[in-house]
N, C-alpha and C positions, 0 to 999 in steps of 0.2 A: 449343544455338544460341550463336553467337559474336557478341559486341558489340564495337564499336570506339569509342574516345573519344580526344580530344586532351588533352595536358597540356603545360605549358611545360617546355622541355628545359634548364633551368638558366640561361637568360638572361632579361634583363628587356626585353621588347619595348616600343618607344616608340609603335608604330602597328600597324595590322592587317597590313601587309606584313611587318614584322619578326616579328609573331606567327606568321605562316605559316612563316617560316624557322626559328623556334625550336621550333615544336611537334613533338612526337613522337606517333606513333600507338601506342596500347596496345590490345591485344586481350584480351578476357576471355571465357572459356567460361561460359555461363549455363545454368541448368536451371529449368524451371517447377515450382513446388511448390504443391499445393492444400492450404492450411492454414486450417482453420476456415471453409471456404466461400469463402475468398479465394484468388486466385492471386498468388503472389509469384515474382519472378525472383531466384534466388539464384546466387551464384557456384558453379561446378561443385565447387570444393573444399569449400565449406560444405555443399552438398547431399550430396555423397558421404560426408562425415564424419558427417552427422546422419541420413542416410536411414533407418537402423535404429531411430531414435528418433522419427521423425515419425509422428503418429497420435493417437488419442484418449487423453486422460489420465483416470485414476481420480479426479483432484482438480479441483475447480472454483474458478477465481479469481473474486474479488468486489471491487468498488470500495469504498473506505472511506467512512465517514460524513461528512456535510457540516457537522461542528461548527465548522470554521474559516471557513465562509462567512458569509453574511448580515451583512456589515459588522462581524463580530466580536461579535455579540450574545451568543453562547454562550461565547466564548473567555475564560477567566479570565486576567487579566494580573497580578493581585495577590491573594495568598491561595492556598488557604483558611487562615484562622487561627481557632482555637477561639473561640466567643462564648457568652455567657450567653443563656439563652432570653429573647427579647424579651417585653415585657408582653403577656399574652393568648395566647402560644404554648403549645401543649401541652407538659407536662413529660414526661420519659422519652425524648425525642429529642435528638440532637446537632445543634448549630447552629454555623455558621461565617460569618465575614465574607469577602466576595469583592468584587473589582472587575473588571468585564469590559472588554474593549477598547472596545466600543461606549460603555459608561458613561464611561470615561476621556475619550474623544473628545467626549462630549456633556455633560460637566460633572456627571455622576452619580458621587458618591463610593462608597466601599465600602458594602455593604448586607448584611444577614443573610439566610441561607437554610438550609434543612435540609441537613445533610451528605449525606443519602441522594441528593441531586440533583446532587452534584459527582462527576464521573467523571474517570478518567485516560485520556489519549489520547496519540497521537504523530502527527507529520507525516512526509511522505516524507523530508524532509531529516534527520530524526532516525534514519533507518535506515542502518546500516552493514552491511558483509558480516559476517553472523554474529549481530549483536545490535542491539537498539534502544538508541541511545546517549543518548537524552533523552526525557523525558515532559513533558506539560503538562496542566493541568486544564481542564475545560469544564463548563458547566451543561447539564443535560438533564432535562426534566420526564418522566422515565422511571423505571420500576421497575428493580431491579437485574437482572432477567431480560431486560431489553432491550425491554420492551413499554411503550408510552406511557400516560400518565395519561388518564383520561376528562376531559371538560370539568368535570364535577362534582368530581372528585378534585382537579383542578388548582386550582380556585377556593378550595379549603380549605387550600391550602399557603401557607407564608410566602414561597416563591418567587414566587407570584402577587402577594401583597400588596406585597412589596418591589420587584418588578421587572416581571413579565410583565403586570401590569395597566396599566403605563405605555403610553399610546396611541402614543407615538413608537417604543417597542420593538416593539409589535405591527405598526406600519406597516413597519418595517425587515424584520421576518420575513415579512410578507405579500408584500413586494416581491421577496423572494429566490426562488431556484429552487424549483420545486414537485415535482420528480421524486420519485415514491414517497411523497408526503406527502398524508395525508387531512385533517389539521388544520394551521392556521397555526403551532401550537406544536410540530409534529413536526419531526424532523431527517432530512434525506435519508439513506436507507440505514442509519439507526440501527435495530437490531433484535437479536433473540437471537443471531444469528451474529456480529454485531459485538462483542458482549460475551463471546463464548465464550472459555474460558480458554486453550486451546492453538491457536495460529495460526502460520503462516509468512507474513510480510509482506515486501513489496518496494517499492522506490521506483517512482513513476510516471514521473518524468523521469530517464531514464538510457539508456545505449546497450546495456545487458545486464541480466540479473537481478542485483539487489543484494538478496539475501534475508536475513531475520533471523528468529530464533525469538522469539516473544512468548508468555510462559507466565504472565502475571499477569491476563489478562482486559482489558488496556488496549485502547482502541478506535482503530483506524487512521483517520486523516483521509482526505479525498478525494484527497489527493496520495500516498497509499499504498494498495496493493492487498494482498489476502490470501487465504489458503485455510485453512479450518478443519480441524483434525485431532483425533484422539481422545486422543493422549497426547504426552508430552514426547519419548519415543523416536521416535515417528512424525514429530514436528516436525523433529527432527535429521535424520532420513532424507530428508524432502522438501527441507530446506535444502540438504543436500549434492547432491541430484539437480539442483536448479536452478542449481548452480554448475558443472555439467558443461560442459567446453569446447565439445563438439559442439552443445549447446543454445544457448550464447551466441554461437557463430559465426553461427547463424541469426538470433538476436535482434539482433545488432549490425548485420546487413544490412537487416532490415525495420523496425527502430525509427526510423531517420531518415525513412522514408516516412510512418510512422504518427504520429510525434512523441512517442510514449509507449511504455512497456512495459505494455500494456493487460492487464486481468484475463483477457481471452480468449486471450492468448498461452499461458497454462498449458495450454489444450486443444489446442495444436498438437503436443504431444509425448506420446509413449507412456510415461507415468509410471504404473507399476502400483501398486496398493495396497501399503502396507507389510506385509511378511510376516516376523514376528520369527524364524521358523524357517529363513529363507533366509540363508545365510552372507553373500552379497553385500549384502543389505539391512541386516543387522546391522552390517557393516563401514561401510556408508554412514552409518548412524546414529552410529557411533563417530566418523567423520570430521566429521560435522555438529556433534557435541558439541565436538570440538577446535577447529573453525572458530569456534564461538560464543565460545570463550575467547581465541583467539589471532589470529583472522582467517585469511584464505585465503593460501596460498603456492603456488608452482609445483608442488612435490612433491605436495601434497594434491590439487591440481587434476588432475594427471596420473593419480593413482590413482582419483579419482572418474570420470574419463573411461573408464578400463578397467572399473570396476565397473558402470556404468550399461548396458553392453552385455550383461551377464550376465542370464540369465532363470532363474527358479526354477520 
């Protein structure tokens, strides 16, 4: 199907009559694409370039955890710094001093908590092509496997005594978004997958995939999305695949309508599971490793575009 639209033809119209004189008609051929149960109109060029890659993916995109929401209750602004065990605290555990964003804004100074409840995370703006450029800390009443404490366990912690027993803190948490939360002390979308060691994460607000390999178990915030993989080699492979120009030609056309590069975008493309015995997959992993060190350039992007067409 062909669409027509008007654009100013290099002059500056002062009124509607002049606009009509200045306007040029541009025509663009469009094609309808069914992606993830939605119908998008793509330019014919983008559709033809990507049509061999449109389809179901072996990987599932997920939204990051909500540790930077709830008025900054969880987000650590200062610390953690090592601290001696407070009076009455069990020996044999490590303790740190932290100050949260909420605490700073509400006159609550640094307070001691168990080091086990301080996690590393990153926001969407921390993600650059190939790598996570910065990290931040946040509190979470969770075990290291990503499962939340029970109410009884929570009340036995210094985190409770120092912070979460505060009624104003509880009020802020109870008033925040409740998606996927069973208890007021739970964090949206925090779970075992969020703390998985190997991930490929990308920015939520962008006009294309800006992916990075994360191999430390750090947790993506809600402004970053991610897919869990089994190994570092597989992470480099998926990173490279998401940089394919054919894929991003499509994403750049649909993201303005959606407003984000959603987790579901991953399912729009036929991305096969990583096969280490496939030469094309191994080369994509090599390119992903190079991108994670030096960033993406036109030469690497062109080679990725050729390799993603190959099937093993």
